Backbone bond lengths (Angstrom), bond angles and torsions (degrees), N, CA, C in turn:
res aa  C-N    CA-C-N  psi(-1)  N-CA   C-N-CA  omega(-1)  CA-C   N-CA-C  phi
1 M - - - 1.446 - - 1.520 108.97 -
2 R 1.323 115.91 133.98 1.466 120.20 179.72 1.518 110.89 -78.63
3 A 1.317 116.12 147.71 1.462 120.74 175.79 1.527 109.10 -74.12
4 G 1.314 116.07 148.68 1.463 120.98 178.16 1.515 111.04 -72.12
5 P 1.314 117.00 173.76 1.468 120.73 -179.10 1.523 111.23 -66.66
6 N 1.320 115.44 151.61 1.449 122.37 -179.79 1.529 108.78 -91.87
7 V 1.319 115.39 88.56 1.464 122.42 -179.50 1.521 108.33 -133.96
8 P 1.336 118.68 165.76 1.468 120.05 179.60 1.529 112.30 -56.55
9 A 1.313 116.04 156.68 1.465 122.96 -173.23 1.534 113.53 -52.00
10 G 1.307 118.75 -45.08 1.459 120.95 -176.11 1.519 114.84 -88.29
11 F 1.315 117.43 0.67 1.461 121.51 -175.06 1.520 111.00 -75.58
12 R 1.351 114.92 137.74 1.460 120.20 174.18 1.524 108.48 -137.04
13 F 1.300 116.14 153.02 1.456 122.32 -177.03 1.521 111.75 -97.06
14 A 1.323 116.12 140.39 1.457 123.73 165.70 1.524 105.16 -99.67
15 V 1.324 117.06 123.76 1.456 120.89 -173.80 1.530 109.13 -119.21
16 K 1.335 114.73 126.02 1.464 121.05 -179.29 1.524 109.48 -86.47
17 M 1.327 115.10 133.16 1.463 120.12 178.89 1.527 109.72 -70.02
18 P 1.325 117.63 150.51 1.465 121.64 -176.10 1.532 113.68 -64.92
19 K 1.335 115.08 146.79 1.465 121.25 176.20 1.524 112.09 -63.05
20 A 1.312 117.30 -24.05 1.466 119.50 177.58 1.522 110.36 -58.43
21 I 1.319 116.72 -33.81 1.470 121.99 179.05 1.523 110.56 -80.11
22 S 1.329 116.48 -50.67 1.466 120.93 -171.98 1.522 114.21 -82.25
23 H 1.304 117.74 -40.95 1.460 121.11 -173.07 1.535 113.41 -100.09
24 T 1.327 116.50 -42.76 1.460 119.44 -177.34 1.526 111.49 -78.11
25 K 1.331 116.14 -54.85 1.471 119.70 -178.40 1.528 112.53 -88.18
26 R 1.325 116.40 -12.03 1.471 122.52 176.95 1.533 111.85 51.09
27 L 1.342 114.47 42.90 1.458 125.09 174.38 1.522 114.27 73.41
28 R 1.306 117.71 9.55 1.474 120.85 -178.88 1.537 110.80 -106.72
29 D 1.307 115.48 138.48 1.472 121.91 174.97 1.528 112.25 49.33
30 C 1.307 115.64 50.44 1.469 118.02 -176.67 1.530 112.44 -130.37
31 G 1.319 117.95 23.93 1.464 120.61 178.98 1.520 112.82 -57.11
32 G 1.331 117.08 -40.19 1.467 120.33 177.95 1.522 112.31 -64.98
33 D 1.328 115.60 -39.28 1.473 119.95 177.99 1.526 110.93 -65.79
34 V 1.332 116.03 -41.52 1.460 120.35 178.82 1.523 110.05 -62.76
35 Q 1.321 117.01 -45.94 1.463 119.84 -179.42 1.522 111.12 -63.71
36 A 1.324 117.59 -41.79 1.471 120.43 177.49 1.529 110.90 -60.32
37 F 1.331 116.59 -42.38 1.464 120.95 177.79 1.526 110.45 -62.44
38 L 1.319 117.33 -47.03 1.465 120.46 -179.41 1.526 111.22 -64.84
39 D 1.317 117.34 -36.49 1.463 120.37 176.36 1.530 110.31 -62.17
40 Q 1.338 116.61 -40.87 1.468 120.31 179.17 1.524 111.39 -66.44
41 T 1.324 117.47 -38.84 1.468 120.14 -177.98 1.527 112.02 -77.11
42 S 1.319 117.53 -14.19 1.465 119.89 -177.38 1.530 112.01 -62.11
43 C 1.333 117.53 -23.22 1.465 119.77 179.23 1.529 111.74 -65.91
44 L 1.324 116.88 -15.69 1.467 120.30 177.73 1.526 111.41 -75.55
45 G 1.317 116.98 -20.12 1.465 120.56 178.83 1.513 111.59 55.79
46 T 1.332 115.88 -131.18 1.468 121.07 -178.12 1.528 112.36 -72.76
47 K 1.317 117.05 -6.10 1.466 120.75 177.72 1.532 112.21 -83.21
48 L 1.333 117.42 -8.52 1.468 120.16 175.50 1.519 107.75 -76.71
49 G 1.330 115.13 117.86 1.454 119.57 -176.74 1.509 114.14 -96.69
50 I 1.330 117.60 -59.03 1.458 120.91 -174.24 1.528 108.80 -148.76
51 L 1.313 115.42 144.76 1.462 121.27 174.65 1.523 107.94 -97.60
52 L 1.323 116.59 139.15 1.458 121.87 176.22 1.523 108.89 -112.39
53 L 1.323 114.97 125.61 1.458 122.09 173.46 1.524 106.82 -110.33
54 Q 1.335 116.62 100.31 1.463 120.93 177.85 1.529 108.21 -95.55
55 L 1.317 115.29 127.29 1.462 120.40 -176.27 1.523 111.01 -100.74
56 P 1.330 117.51 153.58 1.468 120.07 179.69 1.532 110.78 -66.40
57 P 1.331 117.14 149.21 1.468 121.01 -177.48 1.529 113.99 -56.52
58 G 1.312 117.84 -32.08 1.463 120.58 -177.29 1.518 114.24 -88.31
59 M 1.338 117.90 5.00 1.461 119.88 -176.63 1.518 110.98 -88.45
60 A 1.332 115.40 102.23 1.469 122.04 177.73 1.527 109.29 -71.50
61 F 1.322 115.60 157.94 1.455 120.63 176.43 1.522 109.04 -70.45
62 D 1.315 115.64 115.00 1.462 123.42 178.10 1.524 106.50 -120.79
63 P 1.343 117.38 100.85 1.463 118.39 -175.25 1.521 113.93 -58.39
64 G 1.323 117.99 -28.04 1.461 121.42 179.55 1.519 113.32 -67.20
65 A 1.328 117.64 -25.49 1.462 121.86 177.01 1.519 111.58 -101.07
66 V 1.320 115.71 -44.64 1.465 120.71 -172.20 1.523 112.61 -69.46
67 L 1.319 117.63 -50.02 1.466 119.47 -173.19 1.523 113.15 -65.52
68 P 1.342 120.00 -43.42 1.471 118.14 174.88 1.531 112.63 -61.94
69 F 1.332 116.63 -37.62 1.464 119.58 178.08 1.523 110.35 -61.89
70 L 1.347 116.60 -49.62 1.466 120.06 -178.06 1.522 111.37 -64.66
71 D 1.335 117.51 -38.23 1.467 119.98 177.28 1.528 110.38 -61.64
72 D 1.326 116.62 -44.00 1.460 120.94 179.43 1.526 110.87 -65.59
73 L 1.333 116.79 -43.12 1.469 120.67 178.31 1.519 110.16 -60.77
74 R 1.316 116.82 -43.30 1.469 120.29 -178.91 1.529 110.90 -65.05
75 K 1.322 118.64 -34.89 1.474 120.92 176.47 1.523 111.20 -66.17
76 R 1.314 116.11 -34.55 1.470 120.76 -177.04 1.529 112.74 -84.09
77 H 1.330 116.79 -27.77 1.475 121.01 -174.49 1.526 109.42 -133.28
78 H 1.322 116.29 121.88 1.457 120.59 -175.98 1.529 113.15 -99.10
79 G 1.325 116.94 -2.83 1.455 120.80 179.65 1.516 112.10 -84.01
80 A 1.318 115.75 -172.76 1.463 122.35 -177.61 1.532 111.00 -67.95
81 I 1.337 114.58 140.04 1.465 122.04 177.50 1.517 108.24 -134.06
82 A 1.330 116.60 133.34 1.461 122.38 174.95 1.524 108.37 -118.54
83 C 1.321 115.57 137.82 1.466 121.39 178.86 1.527 108.32 -115.95
84 E 1.324 115.92 129.90 1.463 120.92 178.02 1.530 109.19 -113.39
85 P 1.342 116.43 85.77 1.462 118.88 173.79 1.518 109.05 -78.35
86 R 1.341 116.53 155.01 1.459 118.98 179.89 1.528 112.26 -129.19
87 H 1.315 117.48 -4.23 1.465 121.30 177.89 1.530 108.92 -89.66
88 A 1.328 117.40 140.66 1.463 122.71 -174.98 1.526 113.13 -57.30
89 S 1.328 118.97 -26.71 1.462 121.76 -176.61 1.531 113.58 -66.14
90 W 1.315 117.89 -13.90 1.455 121.93 -178.60 1.525 113.36 -83.86
91 F 1.325 117.55 -13.30 1.461 120.19 -168.66 1.521 111.13 -102.20
92 N 1.342 114.55 74.25 1.464 119.96 176.64 1.522 108.49 -151.53
93 A 1.324 115.70 168.66 1.463 121.76 -174.10 1.528 112.70 -62.63
94 N 1.324 118.49 -36.11 1.464 120.53 -179.06 1.527 111.84 -65.50
95 V 1.321 116.69 -43.08 1.468 119.75 178.02 1.522 109.97 -67.56
96 D 1.345 116.93 -42.09 1.463 119.66 177.43 1.526 110.85 -56.48
97 A 1.338 117.03 -42.23 1.464 121.24 179.57 1.530 111.18 -65.39
98 A 1.332 116.73 -40.80 1.470 120.42 179.01 1.531 110.67 -63.12
99 L 1.336 116.79 -40.12 1.466 120.15 177.41 1.529 110.74 -66.90
100 R 1.318 115.86 -44.84 1.465 120.72 179.39 1.538 110.67 -58.53
101 E 1.325 116.62 -44.36 1.463 121.99 -179.82 1.530 111.21 -59.02
102 R 1.308 117.09 -32.11 1.462 122.41 -178.48 1.531 112.59 -96.09
103 K 1.340 115.54 5.80 1.472 121.60 179.64 1.523 112.11 58.85
104 I 1.341 114.79 46.87 1.460 121.80 178.51 1.521 108.04 -122.42
105 T 1.325 116.00 128.60 1.456 120.33 179.18 1.524 109.68 -86.14
106 R 1.333 116.06 148.79 1.459 119.72 173.30 1.520 107.74 -100.20
107 V 1.309 115.12 131.90 1.455 122.82 -178.10 1.531 110.70 -63.32
108 A 1.326 115.65 143.39 1.462 121.95 168.03 1.525 105.79 -98.34
109 A 1.322 116.51 120.90 1.468 120.82 -174.65 1.516 111.63 -112.86
110 D 1.320 115.31 148.53 1.459 122.16 173.04 1.524 107.46 -135.05
111 P 1.333 117.05 126.85 1.456 125.60 -3.51 1.527 110.89 -73.68
112 A 1.327 113.99 151.44 1.459 120.66 -178.67 1.525 109.86 -84.91
113 R 1.323 116.22 133.56 1.475 120.96 178.08 1.523 111.18 -71.06
114 V 1.310 116.39 -33.60 1.466 123.73 172.52 1.525 105.76 -132.66
115 P 1.340 119.16 153.34 1.471 119.89 -174.62 1.529 114.98 -52.41
116 R 1.329 118.34 -40.50 1.468 120.30 -177.71 1.524 112.57 -67.84
117 A 1.320 117.75 -17.13 1.465 120.62 -179.99 1.526 112.25 -71.56
118 A 1.322 117.31 -13.52 1.464 121.01 179.92 1.527 112.58 -77.91
119 A 1.321 117.39 -17.71 1.464 121.42 -177.23 1.520 110.10 -111.06
120 P 1.328 116.81 141.75 1.456 118.96 176.00 1.522 110.08 -68.07
121 A 1.321 116.57 154.13 1.462 121.34 177.94 1.520 108.05 -153.15
122 G 1.324 115.88 -168.15 1.450 119.38 -175.16 1.511 109.08 71.89
123 D 1.325 116.58 -141.58 1.457 121.77 179.50 1.520 109.27 -71.03
124 R 1.302 116.64 120.84 1.471 120.59 -174.17 1.525 113.22 -92.29
125 R 1.335 117.86 6.38 1.462 118.09 176.87 1.519 111.26 -68.02
126 A 1.320 116.17 -23.23 1.469 121.03 174.42 1.521 107.49 -127.40
127 E 1.307 116.20 144.29 1.464 122.06 171.59 1.520 106.89 -120.75
128 Y 1.324 114.80 140.97 1.456 120.33 -178.67 1.520 107.11 -134.62
129 L 1.320 116.18 113.96 1.455 122.46 177.92 1.524 108.18 -102.74
130 R 1.321 115.84 130.41 1.470 121.12 179.30 1.521 107.24 -122.81
131 L 1.312 115.80 111.82 1.456 122.61 -170.54 1.522 110.37 -110.42
132 H 1.327 115.18 115.08 1.467 121.71 -171.94 1.525 114.41 -99.12
133 G 1.328 118.35 2.89 1.459 120.78 -178.80 1.509 111.35 102.93
134 S 1.337 114.84 147.63 1.465 119.15 -177.09 1.524 109.51 -151.34
135 P 1.318 118.07 134.42 1.461 127.47 7.48 1.539 113.91 -83.78
136 R 1.340 118.70 -19.78 1.473 119.51 179.88 1.520 109.22 -93.53
137 M 1.345 115.54 121.44 1.458 120.50 178.12 1.527 110.26 -57.58
138 Y 1.295 114.57 137.00 1.461 125.73 175.77 1.534 114.11 72.96
139 Y 1.308 118.37 -18.19 1.467 120.99 -173.60 1.522 114.98 -104.71
140 D 1.326 118.21 -40.30 1.457 120.02 -169.56 1.525 113.32 -93.06
141 A 1.343 113.59 148.70 1.460 121.36 173.78 1.524 108.65 -79.51
142 Y 1.315 115.43 161.15 1.466 120.98 175.26 1.522 109.78 -87.93
143 S 1.313 115.89 146.60 1.462 121.12 179.52 1.522 109.53 -69.35
144 D 1.329 115.38 158.16 1.465 119.99 177.28 1.522 110.52 -59.69
145 E 1.332 117.08 -38.37 1.466 120.84 -179.99 1.533 110.82 -61.78
146 T 1.330 116.62 -42.23 1.462 120.55 179.24 1.522 110.41 -65.33
147 L 1.316 117.38 -41.33 1.457 120.74 179.67 1.531 111.58 -65.61
148 V 1.317 117.34 -36.20 1.473 120.55 176.56 1.535 109.59 -63.67
149 R 1.344 117.13 -44.73 1.473 120.48 178.08 1.528 110.58 -61.33
150 L 1.331 116.61 -41.84 1.461 120.24 178.29 1.531 111.53 -62.81
151 A 1.316 116.69 -42.87 1.470 120.34 179.84 1.525 110.29 -60.77
152 R 1.315 116.85 -43.05 1.471 119.86 178.23 1.516 110.94 -62.98
153 R 1.316 116.40 -43.34 1.470 120.95 -179.53 1.527 111.37 -63.35
154 L 1.315 116.21 -45.12 1.459 120.41 -175.72 1.523 113.66 -72.03
155 T 1.315 117.72 -22.06 1.467 120.87 179.89 1.525 112.38 -100.92
156 R 1.316 117.43 -3.41 1.465 121.45 179.42 1.535 109.26 -70.35
157 P 1.333 116.45 131.46 1.470 117.95 176.86 1.531 110.32 -62.05
158 G 1.307 115.84 143.71 1.460 120.84 178.77 1.519 110.39 -123.48
159 K 1.323 116.36 139.53 1.463 119.98 179.90 1.515 111.42 -68.18
160 R 1.325 116.65 -41.40 1.459 121.04 -177.41 1.521 112.39 -104.01
161 T 1.318 117.78 -26.36 1.461 121.72 -171.46 1.523 110.83 -79.30
162 R 1.329 115.34 121.39 1.468 121.72 179.89 1.516 112.49 -96.11
163 E 1.338 115.91 -28.16 1.463 119.29 -178.20 1.522 109.38 -147.59
164 R 1.324 114.39 148.06 1.457 121.11 177.88 1.526 108.34 -129.66
165 W 1.334 113.51 138.86 1.456 121.20 178.94 1.524 107.78 -122.90
166 C 1.318 115.57 141.75 1.466 120.54 176.74 1.524 107.04 -138.54
167 V 1.329 115.79 118.16 1.460 121.72 -177.45 1.521 109.06 -121.13
168 F 1.310 116.33 125.95 1.462 121.69 176.57 1.520 109.05 -92.58
169 D 1.326 115.55 132.09 1.464 121.09 179.05 1.532 110.41 -123.39
170 N 1.315 116.59 25.30 1.471 120.78 176.75 1.534 108.10 -93.92
171 T 1.320 114.04 67.34 1.460 121.80 -170.39 1.530 115.37 -97.12
172 A 1.326 118.11 -11.76 1.473 120.29 -172.32 1.525 112.59 -58.78
173 E 1.319 116.87 -34.70 1.471 119.89 177.67 1.525 111.18 -118.89
174 G 1.331 116.40 20.69 1.458 120.75 172.67 1.515 116.56 79.48
175 H 1.326 119.21 19.09 1.466 120.45 -176.44 1.525 114.00 -81.76
176 A 1.307 118.64 -18.52 1.465 120.97 -174.44 1.530 111.95 -59.08
177 I 1.306 117.85 -46.63 1.466 120.14 -177.36 1.522 110.73 -66.48
178 D 1.342 117.17 -45.14 1.468 119.74 178.58 1.530 111.04 -60.53
179 D 1.337 116.81 -44.66 1.463 119.80 179.42 1.527 110.92 -62.74
180 A 1.323 117.37 -41.31 1.462 120.91 -179.80 1.525 111.19 -64.83
181 L 1.325 117.05 -41.64 1.467 119.70 179.23 1.527 111.28 -67.08
182 K 1.331 117.29 -40.84 1.476 120.32 175.90 1.519 110.54 -61.56
183 L 1.334 116.29 -44.47 1.461 120.50 -179.53 1.527 110.42 -63.20
184 K 1.313 117.03 -42.16 1.471 120.35 179.04 1.528 110.84 -58.53
185 A 1.330 117.65 -44.90 1.464 121.98 178.80 1.525 110.92 -64.65
186 L 1.322 117.21 -42.38 1.464 120.67 178.88 1.523 111.44 -64.24
187 M 1.328 116.39 -38.01 1.467 119.93 178.43 1.524 110.72 -65.60
188 A 1.329 116.96 -39.02 1.467 120.11 177.24 1.519 110.05 -61.93
189 D 1.340 117.69 -40.15 1.464 121.28 177.01 1.522 111.00 -62.30
190 C 1.329 116.75 -40.02 1.468 120.68 -179.32 1.526 111.35 -65.93
191 L 1.315 117.45 -31.75 1.459 121.41 -177.08 1.523 112.50 -84.55
192 D 1.338 117.81 -14.05 1.484 121.24 179.50 1.512 111.14 -73.99
């Protein structure tokens, strides 16, 4: 048995599923790919926190493809799963209910492609915020005011929410690490 990663005691990884599953095969006929991915992530042991399934922007909600895929994924993986759809067809009560039924959270993204994409939905036991930079995606840092609001949100007690994830993807000019470190400090202030 391989040893787990050498990280601090409370640290857990958020792992993004491969594009071969989400973008190339578009969730169809990919059980072998999913199992191979899960086998690779198993070395993380208890350090595996949440899986992220990011879908291509043009992928509309197709229940004939999506629901069997999610059912199969849920049978194979019992931990937290976050789905980041980007097509407008995903943002309605029926899809939210289908995700909730399968215990899958829907990512809250910034900037949001449609207004409902800014709020988490689906299974609310986990929240996953994916922040791409504002106003220019991938390039701009977040303002101090925005980071303060995020710190308050992430440290607010939740009745249903057991875990919260916040991932910065504004990496083009190196702002993700600075924003994450600022947010971490602000969150510590909120908890004091």
